[in-house]
C-alpha positions in Angstrom: -0.2 -17.4 9.1 -0.9 -17.9 5.4 1.5 -16.4 3.0 -0.5 -14.0 0.5 -3.3 -13.9 3.2 -3.2 -10.1 4.7 -4.0 -10.2 8.4 -5.8 -7.3 10.3 -5.5 -6.2 13.8 -8.5 -6.2 15.7 -9.4 -4.1 18.9 -12.3 -5.8 20.8 -13.8 -3.6 23.6 -17.1 -4.3 25.5 -19.7 -1.9 25.8 -21.7 -0.8 28.5 -24.7 -3.4 27.6 -22.4 -6.0 27.8 -21.7 -6.4 24.4 -18.5 -7.2 22.4 -17.6 -4.9 19.7 -14.7 -5.5 17.2 -12.9 -2.9 14.8 -10.5 -2.7 12.4 -8.1 0.1 12.3 -7.0 -0.3 9.1 -10.2 -0.3 7.4 -12.2 2.6 8.6 -16.0 1.7 9.3 -15.4 -1.9 9.6 -17.1 -3.2 12.9 -19.3 -5.7 14.4 -20.6 -6.9 17.9 -21.7 -10.0 19.4 -22.3 -11.7 22.6 -19.7 -14.1 22.5 -16.0 -13.9 21.2 -16.5 -17.2 19.0 -19.3 -15.4 17.2 -17.5 -12.2 17.2 -14.5 -13.2 15.2 -16.7 -15.0 12.9 -18.9 -11.7 12.2 -15.6 -9.4 12.1 -14.1 -11.9 9.4 -17.3 -11.6 7.6 -17.3 -7.8 7.8 -13.6 -7.7 6.8 -14.6 -9.8 4.0 -17.2 -7.4 2.8 -15.1 -4.3 3.5 -12.6 -5.4 1.1 -15.2 -6.5 -1.7 -16.6 -3.2 -1.6 -13.4 -0.9 -0.9 -10.5 -3.0 -2.1 -7.8 -4.0 0.2 -5.7 -1.4 1.6 -2.4 -0.9 0.0 -0.2 -1.4 3.3 -1.4 -2.6 6.4 -0.1 -0.8 9.9 2.3 -2.6 12.3 0.5 -3.5 15.5 3.2 -2.1 18.4 0.6 -2.4 21.5 -2.1 -0.9 23.7 -2.0 1.4 26.4 -4.6 3.0 28.7 -3.8 6.3 29.6 -5.9 8.1 32.7 -6.4 11.7 32.0 -8.1 13.9 35.2 -11.7 15.4 34.4 
């Protein structure tokens, strides 16, 4: 990690059609999709850069704690 370079949490999921989908919780509306993880990571970096150019960098980044899957009966 470079000092002074922001680091963002990226959530990666696979949709029902097999696409990988990445989103950035700290940047609402910042997301992309791709078929491979390498392509996805390149695209999300570009999406983050564009989001910051348009909306500015967030003042404070959240601390990543973890991910938990929760089952809820229907």
